[in-house]
N, C-alpha and C positions, 0 to 999 in steps of 0.2 A: 504476436502478442496484442492485447487490447491497447488501444491508444485513447487516453482520457480526452473526451470531447472538449473540455474547457482549456486544454493545453495545445490544441491542434496546430496553432500557428508556429510552434517551434519543434514539432516532432522530427522534422527532417535533420535537425542537428545531430541526432543520435545515430544517424546512418553512417557517419564517419567515424572510424575507430582507429586508434593509433597503437602499434605494438611497443610495449615498454618492457624493460627488464623486470623479472618477477618481484624483486624487492620493492622496486618503485611502484609496480602495479598494486601490490598488496597494501601499500601505505595509503592508497587513494580511497579505500573503502572506509566509511564512517563506523566507528566502533560506538555503540550506544549502550546505555545502562538499561536494566530490566524495567525501569519506570522513569518517567520524566514528562516533558512537555513537548508538544508538536502542533502542527497545523493539520486541519482536515478539510479536504475538498471533496467533491464527488464527480464521477464520470459515468458515462453510459456503457454498461457491459451487457451485451445481449444475453438472454437466457440460453443456457446450454453452450455458451461460447468457451473454447479452450483457450485460456490465457497463457502467459509466458511460462508459468510453473508447470504446465502440463497436467494439471489436476483434471479429473473427469468432469464432464459437463454437469453432472449432478451437484457439484459444488456451488454452481451459480444459483441454486435454489435456496441458499442459506447466505448470511451475511459474509461478504468477502471484501477485500480491499487490495489496492496496489500500494506498494511502499516505494518512496523516493529512491532512485536508482543507486546513489552512493551509500545508502544504508541497506538496500536490497542486496547489494554485493555483486552485482553483474551488470554488464552493459546490454546484454541480450540473453534471452532464455533464463533459466533458473539460477537463483542465488541462494545464499544461506538463509535468507529470510523466508523462502518458500515453505508454506505449511505451518508457520508459526502463528499463534493466536495471541491477540491483544485485546484487552478491555479499554475501550476508548470512551472518554467522558467529555461531553461538551462543556466548556467554561464560558466563553463569550465570543462575540463576532469580532473580526479583525478589520474589515474594510468600512463597516458602517460608522457614521458619525451622528451621535455618539455611539460607542460600542453598546451592544445589546447583551445584557446579563439576564438570562431566563431565571424565572423564580424557581424553577425545578431543574436540577442537573440530570440530564439523561445520559445513560451509558449503553454501549453495545459491545458484544464480543465478536470480533472479526477474524477470519482466517486469511492470511496473505497468499494470494494465488497469482499475483501480477506485479509488474514493475511500473512505476511512474518515470518515464525517461528523463534524464538530465537535460538541462536547457540553460541558456544564458540568462533567461528571465523566467518568471513563473515560480511556482511554489515547490517544485521538486528540484530546484537548482542548487541546494546546499551541498558543499563539498567540505573537505577537511580544512580548507582555506577560509571558510566563512558560511554563515547560515542563510536561510531565505529571508525575504523581506519582512517576515514576522519575528525574526531572530531565533528561528528553530532549525535544527539540523535534520529533523525528520518530518515528512509529510505523508500522511495516509490519505489515499484517494479512495473514497468509499464507492463501491458499486451501488448506485442509487440513481433513479428509482429501482426497487427491487421487490419481488413478491414476498420476500422474507422480512422486509422492514416496513413497519407502519408508515402511511403516507404523512403522518403528522410527527414523525421522529424529530425533525428539526423544528425547534420552537421559533415562533415569529410574532411580530407585532405590526401587522399590516396597516392598522389605523394610524400608527405613528410614522412608520417608515415608508409606507406606500408600496411595499413589496414583501414577499415572504422568503425568497431565496437569498440568503446573505452571502453565499459563495464560499467564504473562507471562515473557518472557526478556529479559535484557539482551544486546544484540548489538552487533557492529561492522558497519558497511556500507561499501561501496565502489562508486561508479558505475563500471560497466564496459561494454564493447562488447557488444551483443546477439549478437554472433557466438559468444559463449560460452554463450548461452541454449540450453537443450535443444531448443526448437522452431525454432531458426534455419534449418534446412534444409527446413522445412515451410512452403512459400510461403503456404498457406492460413492458417496460424497467425499470419502477420505482417500480414495484410490487415485491411480494414474491412468492416463489413456494408454492403452496398449497398442503395440505395432506402430508407434510413431517415432521410433528411434531414441537416441540419448536424451532428447529434450523432454520425454515423457517421464518425469520423475515424481513430482509432487511431494516428494521427500516422505519422511515418516509421518504417521497420522498425528503425532504430537511431538514435534521436534523441541528439544529442551536444552541441548548442549552440543558441543562440537562432535560428540560421538554419534549423534543421530540427525544432524542437520546436513543440508546439501552442501556440496562444494560449490564454488563459483564456476559457472559455465564458462565465463570469460577467462578466468585464471587457468582453467583446465584446458582451454583451447588456445591460449596465448593471445587473447583479445583484451585490449584495455577497456 
């Protein structure tokens, strides 16, 4: 699976897994509404890289994101969030002082193809017991820079702040049909890697409910 560059210092924590009873394990995953608020970070995902959802390399040619592990629904490989599409709208920066509120709100539709591993610190550390440092239970880690996303997607004010990359944004999110995703008309981008075993799922082209979303790889294999 791809590992977000900005979270590299805590990635090793996800290599230790504990076997829990099925009922306890199921209660760990965060159940989230179809719309709400979250944080947005970004990480480096090489073009044509096969991420944890097992989606084809072609998917990286369009906007994709990793979702924080406990909302993703698995500790390794695919989870129920795989293949789902979300419209993400930038609201304001979280770490800058003062917060930066852009004059124009920018949005992007992304497809979840990867997980952002749980950690003791960082932006993907929310669990059912508490949110991340910004008070959110979801974090989307945008694959960026990307050939599919304009280089000026993130607003900035370098003359005031002295830098352009704010790192962490507060956003609103909405679960949407993947027919609004840029890669919808590219059949190759909607498919799964073949011949890679049970991890090559990518799920339905447009997962919408429990009847066509992935099961949790962790639950299915008894991994917490």
